[in-house]
ZAMARGU-4260 file (C-alpha; in steps of 0.2 Angstrom, whole numbers, plus 5000, padded with zeros to 4 digits):
<rodrens>
0) 4896/5014/5253 | 4884/5014/5239 | 4897/5007/5227 | 4900/4992/5238 | 4881/4989/5237
5) 4881/4990/5219 | 4896/4979/5217 | 4888/4966/5229 | 4872/4967/5218 | 4881/4964/5202
10) 4890/4949/5210 | 4874/4941/5216 | 4864/4945/5200 | 4876/4938/5189 | 4879/4922/5200
15) 4898/4927/5201 | 4897/4927/5220 | 4893/4908/5220 | 4908/4905/5208 | 4920/4915/5219
20) 4915/4907/5235 | 4916/4890/5226 | 4933/4895/5219 | 4939/4900/5237 | 4932/4884/5244
25) 4941/4873/5231 | 4957/4883/5233 | 4957/4879/5251 | 4953/4860/5249 | 4965/4857/5235
30) 4979/4866/5245 | 4975/4854/5260 | 4974/4839/5248 | 4991/4843/5240 | 4999/4843/5258
35) 4993/4825/5260 | 4996/4818/5243 | 5013/4826/5238 | 5028/4820/5247 | 5038/4836/5245
40) 5024/4847/5252 | 5024/4846/5271 | 5014/4861/5277 | 4998/4869/5273 | 5007/4885/5270
45) 5018/4876/5256 | 5001/4870/5249 | 4994/4887/5249 | 5010/4893/5241 | 5009/4879/5227
50) 4991/4883/5223 | 4995/4902/5223 | 5008/4899/5210 | 4996/4888/5200 | 4982/4902/5202
55) 4994/4915/5195 | 5002/4905/5183 | 5019/4910/5189 | 5026/4893/5192 | 5042/4897/5201
60) 5046/4878/5201 | 5051/4878/5220 | 5037/4866/5223 | 5031/4854/5210 | 5018/4841/5209
65) 5026/4823/5208 | 5011/4811/5209 | 4997/4809/5197 | 4984/4814/5210 | 4993/4830/5213
70) 4994/4833/5194 | 4976/4831/5192 | 4971/4842/5206 | 4984/4855/5198 | 4975/4854/5182
75) 4958/4856/5190 | 4964/4872/5199 | 4971/4878/5184 | 4955/4877/5174 | 4945/4884/5187
80) 4958/4898/5190 | 4957/4903/5171 | 4937/4903/5173 | 4938/4914/5187 | 4951/4926/5178
85) 4940/4926/5163 | 4925/4931/5173 | 4933/4947/5182 | 4932/4959/5165 | 4914/4955/5164
90) 4910/4959/5183 | 4920/4975/5181 | 4910/4980/5165 | 4894/4976/5173 | 4899/4986/5189
95) 4904/5001/5178 | 4888/5001/5169 | 4878/5000/5185 | 4887/5016/5191 | 4883/5025/5175
100) 4865/5020/5175 | 4864/5026/5192 | 4872/5043/5188 | 4860/5045/5173 | 4845/5041/5184
105) 4851/5053/5197 | 4853/5067/5184 | 4837/5063/5176 | 4828/5064/5193 | 4835/5081/5197
110) 4830/5087/5179 | 4812/5081/5181 | 4812/5089/5199 | 4818/5106/5192 | 4804/5105/5178
115) 4791/5101/5190 | 4795/5117/5200 | 4798/5128/5185 | 4789/5143/5190 | 4798/5144/5207
120) 4815/5144/5199 | 4826/5159/5200 | 4834/5166/5185 | 4851/5158/5187 | 4842/5141/5190
125) 4833/5143/5174 | 4849/5148/5164 | 4857/5132/5171 | 4843/5122/5166 | 4843/5129/5148
130) 4861/5125/5147 | 4858/5107/5152 | 4845/5106/5139 | 4856/5114/5125 | 4871/5102/5131
135) 4859/5087/5129 | 4853/5092/5112 | 4872/5094/5106 | 4874/5076/5112 | 4860/5069/5103
140) 4865/5077/5086
</rodrens>
């Protein structure tokens, strides 16, 4: 559950959530508009299928835009799709960095907690703490 919160925070902080919602709305509106504009696209499902082909750049060719307005909407959706696809790697990287940062902070908090109660630690806990310090020193060098 914690990871979903982190992902949500990354989406909100980067502003990508607005971009994604905007894309979803544009996708649905263009799908509906294509149904009214194009003579060979008669149902909303066909409009969604056509826009999905544009989004994925598959372009099966089973449905094509024949009118100028349909082609313009196709270009708009294509450019918007390229922008969305370009944003995804950045979001994945941000999410990964947040997870690493969280793990580092948790590890550091545990380490500090152990240091604060040093006199109360058992011999095994002290040896474990010593090993962690040695491992940390090796990473620095």
